[in-house]
C-alpha positions as CSV (number, residue, x, y, z in Angstrom):
1,M,-37.0,-5.9,-47.6
2,T,-37.7,-9.6,-47.2
3,S,-37.6,-11.4,-43.9
4,V,-34.4,-13.2,-45.0
5,E,-32.7,-10.0,-46.0
6,A,-33.6,-8.4,-42.7
7,K,-32.2,-11.3,-40.7
8,L,-29.1,-11.3,-42.8
9,K,-28.7,-7.5,-42.2
10,E,-29.0,-8.0,-38.5
11,R,-26.4,-10.8,-38.5
12,V,-24.0,-8.6,-40.4
13,K,-24.5,-5.8,-37.8
14,E,-23.9,-8.2,-34.9
15,L,-20.7,-9.7,-36.5
16,T,-19.5,-6.2,-37.3
17,C,-20.0,-5.1,-33.7
18,L,-18.2,-8.2,-32.3
19,Y,-15.3,-7.6,-34.7
20,E,-15.1,-3.9,-33.7
21,V,-15.3,-4.7,-30.0
22,T,-12.5,-7.3,-30.4
23,S,-10.4,-4.7,-32.3
24,I,-10.9,-2.1,-29.6
25,I,-9.9,-4.6,-26.8
26,V,-6.8,-5.8,-28.7
27,N,-5.6,-2.2,-29.1
28,S,-6.6,-0.9,-25.7
29,D,-4.3,1.3,-23.7
30,Y,-4.6,0.1,-20.1
31,G,-3.9,3.6,-18.9
32,Q,-6.9,5.0,-20.8
33,L,-9.3,2.1,-20.5
34,E,-12.3,4.3,-20.1
35,T,-11.9,5.5,-23.7
36,S,-12.0,1.9,-24.9
37,L,-15.1,1.1,-22.9
38,E,-16.9,4.1,-24.2
39,A,-16.1,3.0,-27.8
40,I,-17.6,-0.4,-27.0
41,V,-20.9,1.0,-25.8
42,Y,-21.3,3.0,-29.0
43,C,-20.5,-0.2,-31.0
44,L,-23.4,-1.9,-29.2
45,K,-25.7,1.0,-30.0
46,R,-25.1,0.5,-33.8
47,A,-25.6,-3.3,-33.6
48,W,-29.2,-3.5,-32.4
49,Q,-32.2,-3.9,-34.5
50,H,-33.7,-0.5,-33.7
51,E,-30.3,1.3,-33.6
52,K,-31.7,4.9,-33.8
53,V,-33.3,4.5,-30.3
54,T,-30.8,2.0,-28.8
55,E,-28.8,3.2,-25.8
56,A,-26.1,1.3,-23.9
57,F,-24.6,1.4,-20.4
58,L,-21.5,-0.4,-19.1
59,T,-20.1,-0.6,-15.6
60,V,-17.1,-2.7,-14.5
61,G,-14.8,-2.1,-11.5
62,E,-14.1,1.6,-11.2
63,Y,-15.3,2.4,-14.7
64,Q,-18.8,3.5,-15.7
65,V,-19.7,4.7,-19.3
66,Q,-22.9,5.1,-21.3
67,T,-24.3,6.5,-24.5
68,D,-25.7,10.1,-24.5
69,D,-29.4,9.3,-23.9
70,Y,-29.3,6.2,-21.8
71,K,-32.0,6.3,-19.0
72,T,-32.5,4.0,-16.1
73,N,-36.2,3.4,-16.9
74,M,-35.6,1.8,-20.3
75,V,-36.6,-1.7,-21.3
76,T,-33.3,-3.6,-21.3
77,L,-31.2,-6.6,-22.0
78,K,-28.4,-7.3,-19.5
79,S,-25.3,-9.4,-19.2
80,N,-23.0,-9.7,-16.2
81,I,-19.3,-9.1,-16.6
82,K,-17.2,-11.6,-14.8
83,V,-13.5,-11.1,-13.9
84,F,-11.9,-14.3,-12.7
85,N,-15.3,-15.9,-12.2
86,K,-16.5,-13.0,-10.0
87,I,-19.2,-10.6,-11.1
88,E,-17.6,-7.2,-11.4
89,G,-20.1,-5.3,-13.5
90,Q,-22.8,-5.3,-16.2
91,V,-23.3,-4.3,-19.8
92,I,-26.9,-3.1,-20.6
93,V,-28.6,-2.3,-23.9
94,G,-32.0,-0.5,-23.8
95,Y,-35.0,0.8,-25.8
96,P,-37.4,3.5,-24.7
97,S,-40.0,1.8,-22.5
98,N,-42.9,3.9,-23.8
99,K,-42.6,2.4,-27.3
100,Y,-40.9,-1.0,-26.9
101,T,-41.1,-4.2,-24.8
102,I,-38.7,-7.0,-24.0
103,D,-40.2,-8.9,-27.0
104,D,-38.6,-6.4,-29.4
105,F,-35.1,-7.8,-28.6
106,L,-33.8,-10.6,-30.7
107,I,-32.5,-13.9,-29.2
108,E,-29.2,-13.3,-31.2
109,E,-28.9,-9.9,-29.5
110,Q,-28.7,-11.5,-26.1
111,T,-26.0,-13.8,-27.4
112,L,-24.1,-10.9,-28.8
113,L,-24.4,-9.0,-25.5
114,S,-23.1,-12.1,-23.6
115,N,-20.1,-12.4,-25.9
116,V,-19.2,-8.7,-25.5
117,A,-19.5,-9.1,-21.7
118,L,-17.1,-12.1,-21.9
119,A,-14.6,-10.1,-24.0
120,I,-14.7,-7.1,-21.5
121,G,-14.2,-9.6,-18.6
122,N,-11.1,-11.0,-20.4
123,L,-9.8,-7.4,-20.9
124,M,-10.2,-6.6,-17.2
125,E,-8.5,-9.9,-16.3
126,R,-5.5,-9.1,-18.5
127,K,-5.3,-5.6,-16.9
128,Q,-5.2,-7.1,-13.4
129,I,-2.6,-9.6,-14.4
130,R,-0.4,-6.8,-15.9
131,E,-0.8,-4.7,-12.7
132,S,0.0,-7.7,-10.5
133,E,3.1,-8.4,-12.6
134,A,4.3,-4.8,-12.3
135,I,3.8,-4.8,-8.5
136,T,5.7,-8.1,-8.3
137,R,8.5,-6.8,-10.5
138,R,8.9,-3.7,-8.3
139,Q,9.0,-5.8,-5.1
140,M,11.7,-8.0,-6.6
141,E,13.7,-5.0,-7.7
142,R,13.4,-3.5,-4.2
143,T,14.4,-6.8,-2.6
144,D,17.5,-7.0,-4.7
145,R,18.4,-3.4,-3.9
146,L,17.9,-4.0,-0.2
147,H,20.0,-7.2,-0.3
148,I,22.9,-5.4,-2.0
149,L,22.6,-2.5,0.3
150,G,22.4,-4.8,3.3
151,E,25.8,-6.4,2.4
152,I,27.4,-3.0,1.8
153,T,25.9,-1.7,5.1
154,A,27.2,-4.7,7.1
155,G,30.7,-4.1,5.8
156,I,30.6,-0.4,6.6
157,A,29.3,-1.0,10.1
158,H,32.1,-3.5,10.9
159,E,34.7,-1.2,9.5
160,L,33.5,1.8,11.6
161,N,33.1,-0.1,14.8
162,T,36.8,-0.4,15.7
163,P,37.9,3.2,15.0
164,L,34.8,4.6,16.8
165,A,35.6,2.4,19.9
166,N,39.2,3.7,19.8
167,I,38.1,7.4,19.5
168,L,35.7,7.0,22.4
169,G,38.2,5.1,24.5
170,F,41.2,7.4,24.0
171,A,39.0,10.5,24.5
172,E,37.8,9.1,27.9
173,L,41.4,8.4,28.9
174,L,42.5,12.0,27.9
175,S,39.5,13.5,29.8
176,E,40.7,11.8,33.0
177,K,44.3,13.0,32.6
178,I,43.7,16.6,31.4
179,K,42.8,19.2,34.0
180,D,42.1,22.1,31.6
181,K,38.3,22.6,31.7
182,E,38.0,24.0,28.1
183,T,40.0,21.0,26.7
184,V,37.8,18.6,28.7
185,R,34.7,20.2,27.2
186,D,36.1,19.7,23.7
187,L,36.9,16.1,24.6
188,E,33.2,15.6,25.8
189,K,32.1,16.9,22.4
190,I,34.3,14.3,20.7
191,M,32.8,11.6,22.9
192,D,29.3,12.7,22.3
193,S,29.9,12.7,18.5
194,A,31.5,9.2,18.8
195,I,28.5,7.9,20.8
196,F,26.1,9.4,18.2
197,S,28.1,7.7,15.4
198,R,28.1,4.4,17.3
199,E,24.3,4.5,17.5
200,I,24.1,5.0,13.7
201,V,26.4,2.0,13.3
202,K,24.1,0.0,15.6
203,K,21.2,0.9,13.4
204,L,23.1,-0.1,10.3
205,M,23.8,-3.5,11.9
206,F,20.1,-3.9,12.8
207,F,19.2,-3.1,9.2
208,A,21.8,-5.6,7.9
209,C,20.5,-8.2,10.4
210,E,23.9,-8.4,12.0
211,M,22.6,-7.9,15.6
212,P,22.1,-11.3,17.4
213,Q,18.5,-12.0,18.5
214,E,17.4,-13.4,21.8
215,M,14.1,-14.9,20.8
216,K,11.8,-15.9,23.7
217,T,8.1,-15.7,24.6
218,V,7.4,-12.2,25.8
219,K,4.3,-10.3,26.9
220,L,3.7,-7.6,24.3
221,I,1.5,-5.1,26.2
222,P,4.1,-4.2,28.9
223,I,6.6,-3.5,26.1
224,V,4.1,-1.1,24.4
225,T,3.2,0.5,27.7
226,N,6.8,1.1,28.7
227,V,7.5,2.8,25.3
228,I,4.5,5.0,25.7
229,K,5.7,6.1,29.2
230,L,9.1,6.8,27.8
231,L,7.6,9.0,25.2
232,E,5.2,10.9,27.4
233,P,7.4,14.1,27.5
234,S,7.3,14.2,23.7
235,L,3.6,13.7,23.7
236,R,3.1,16.5,26.2
237,S,5.4,18.9,24.4
238,K,3.1,18.8,21.3
239,K,-0.1,18.5,23.4
240,L,-0.9,15.3,21.6
241,K,-3.8,13.1,22.7
242,L,-3.0,9.4,22.8
243,T,-5.6,6.7,22.6
244,K,-4.7,3.1,23.2
245,S,-6.7,-0.1,23.1
246,F,-5.6,-3.7,23.7
247,D,-7.8,-6.7,22.9
248,N,-6.0,-8.7,25.6
249,E,-3.6,-7.6,28.3
250,N,-1.8,-10.9,28.2
251,I,-1.0,-11.2,24.5
252,E,2.2,-13.2,24.1
253,L,4.6,-13.1,21.2
254,R,7.9,-14.9,20.4
255,A,10.3,-12.0,20.0
256,D,13.5,-10.2,20.9
257,T,12.5,-7.8,23.7
258,V,15.1,-5.2,22.8
259,Q,14.2,-5.3,19.1
260,M,10.5,-5.2,19.8
261,T,11.0,-2.2,22.0
262,Q,12.9,-0.5,19.2
263,V,10.0,-1.3,16.8
264,M,7.4,0.4,19.0
265,F,9.7,3.3,19.9
266,N,10.4,4.1,16.3
267,L,6.8,3.8,15.1
268,I,5.3,5.9,17.9
269,M,8.1,8.4,17.8
270,N,7.5,8.7,14.0
271,A,3.8,9.4,14.6
272,I,4.7,12.0,17.2
273,Y,7.1,13.7,14.8
274,Y,4.7,14.1,12.0
275,S,1.6,15.0,14.1
276,P,0.6,18.6,14.3
277,Q,0.1,20.3,17.7
278,G,-3.0,19.1,19.5
279,A,-3.6,16.1,17.2
280,S,-4.5,12.5,18.2
281,I,-2.3,9.4,18.0
282,G,-3.7,5.9,18.3
283,V,-1.9,2.7,19.5
284,H,-4.1,-0.4,19.0
285,V,-3.1,-4.0,19.6
286,L,-5.5,-6.5,18.1
287,E,-5.6,-10.3,18.4
288,S,-7.3,-12.9,16.1
289,N,-7.1,-16.7,16.1
290,S,-3.9,-16.7,14.0
291,H,-2.4,-13.2,14.2
292,I,-1.4,-10.3,16.4
293,T,-1.8,-6.9,14.8
294,I,-0.4,-3.5,16.0
295,E,-1.8,-0.3,14.5
296,I,-0.1,3.1,15.0
297,L,-2.3,6.0,13.7
298,D,-1.4,9.6,13.3
299,E,-3.1,12.7,11.9
300,G,-0.1,14.2,10.0
301,K,0.1,15.1,6.4
302,G,0.2,11.5,5.3
303,I,2.5,9.8,2.8
304,P,2.2,11.0,-0.8
305,P,1.3,8.2,-3.2
306,E,4.6,8.7,-5.2
307,L,6.6,7.9,-2.0
308,D,4.7,4.7,-1.1
309,D,7.4,2.4,-2.3
310,K,10.3,4.4,-0.7
311,V,9.1,4.6,2.9
312,F,11.0,1.4,4.0
313,E,14.1,2.1,2.0
314,P,17.2,2.8,4.0
315,F,18.5,6.4,4.1
316,F,15.2,7.7,2.7
317,T,13.7,10.4,4.9
318,T,11.4,13.4,4.5
319,K,12.8,15.0,7.6
320,P,15.1,18.0,7.3
321,I,18.9,17.4,7.1
322,G,20.2,16.6,10.6
323,E,16.9,15.5,12.0
324,G,16.9,11.9,10.7
325,S,19.2,9.3,9.2
326,G,16.5,7.6,7.1
327,L,17.2,4.3,8.9
328,G,14.3,4.2,11.5
329,L,11.6,2.6,9.4
330,S,14.0,0.5,7.4
331,V,15.4,-0.9,10.6
332,V,11.9,-1.5,11.9
333,H,10.9,-3.2,8.7
334,G,14.0,-5.5,8.9
335,I,13.3,-6.4,12.5
336,I,9.6,-7.2,11.7
337,T,10.6,-9.4,8.7
338,S,13.1,-11.3,10.9
339,H,10.2,-12.0,13.3
340,K,8.3,-13.4,10.3
341,G,5.9,-10.5,10.4
342,K,4.6,-8.0,7.8
343,M,4.5,-4.2,7.9
344,E,2.3,-2.0,5.8
345,H,1.0,1.6,5.7
346,K,-2.2,3.2,4.5
347,R,-4.0,6.5,4.7
348,N,-5.8,7.5,7.8
349,T,-9.2,9.2,7.6
350,P,-9.6,12.1,7.2
351,K,-5.8,12.6,7.2
352,G,-2.6,11.0,8.4
353,T,-1.1,7.5,8.2
354,I,-1.8,4.1,9.7
355,F,1.2,1.8,10.1
356,T,0.1,-1.8,10.6
357,V,2.4,-4.6,11.9
358,D,1.1,-8.1,11.7
359,F,2.8,-11.1,13.5
360,P,1.8,-14.8,13.4
361,K,0.7,-16.1,16.8
362,L,2.7,-18.6,18.8
């Protein structure tokens, strides 16, 4: 074979490889991206001058694929894979080092490798854009649902307030007039149920942002400390160990004292409820130049990934019937949002959940 024929053959192999890689990328299933990347490394193997001994390796993000006989001690050509101008991986083609040197690679092969790396980077960028769009769409759908639910909830709360006040008021009047002890006990049960229902209505109004706020500069640590003291009996009953740390005892925040107390009470009580006997709970208050962060850590079972998006939805609860209304975290989320804060959750290590509340500083 003449030199011209050999060069022409190599160019055809390179163009064929680039065409196949492009086709693989165009038809990639983002849910099975590893299969597409594996197909690409085998395309590279066939495109090189000494294809029988060529091996390829590719790593990008969470993915890592290679041909069957790739070894780390080979003589190699490399090209970085950039995703949004940041190096996220490499694509490598190699020959056995005992028979070949770097001079056995062609200049055109380095160009081909760079083009393949560019195509893979574009694929990863499209994947990230699609995932970001899906997250944004879910957040918008959730916001719409919460807005509609907030309007319905506000209406229900207002409608229930008056009859509940009447039930409670007339039951109290009757209990003062009636002397029969058994009837008085029944009236007390009616009043207890009315008070319980009124508290649920109050939570509904918190969720619907119908409760007036008294925003003022408050010291955060005394609020946290008072809530912890209030919950000490619950901590003792489950023999839980509480660790607390505060970056600064004088941290100040612009907030509604009652609502901030409710936030801390709900989050710590939630950690207590889901913690097993003898476990540890952490309450940390951190301060940076621009933010104040509260972390509540527990060692419970954690939140399953499939429930991540539902945790802050109203009326959603994993507690048994009768033990929770499903409003606690949604009310907390609403209060934090009204204070211009953010609330997130993530897995604790080795088990459990960390709830993080982030507020802008004054």
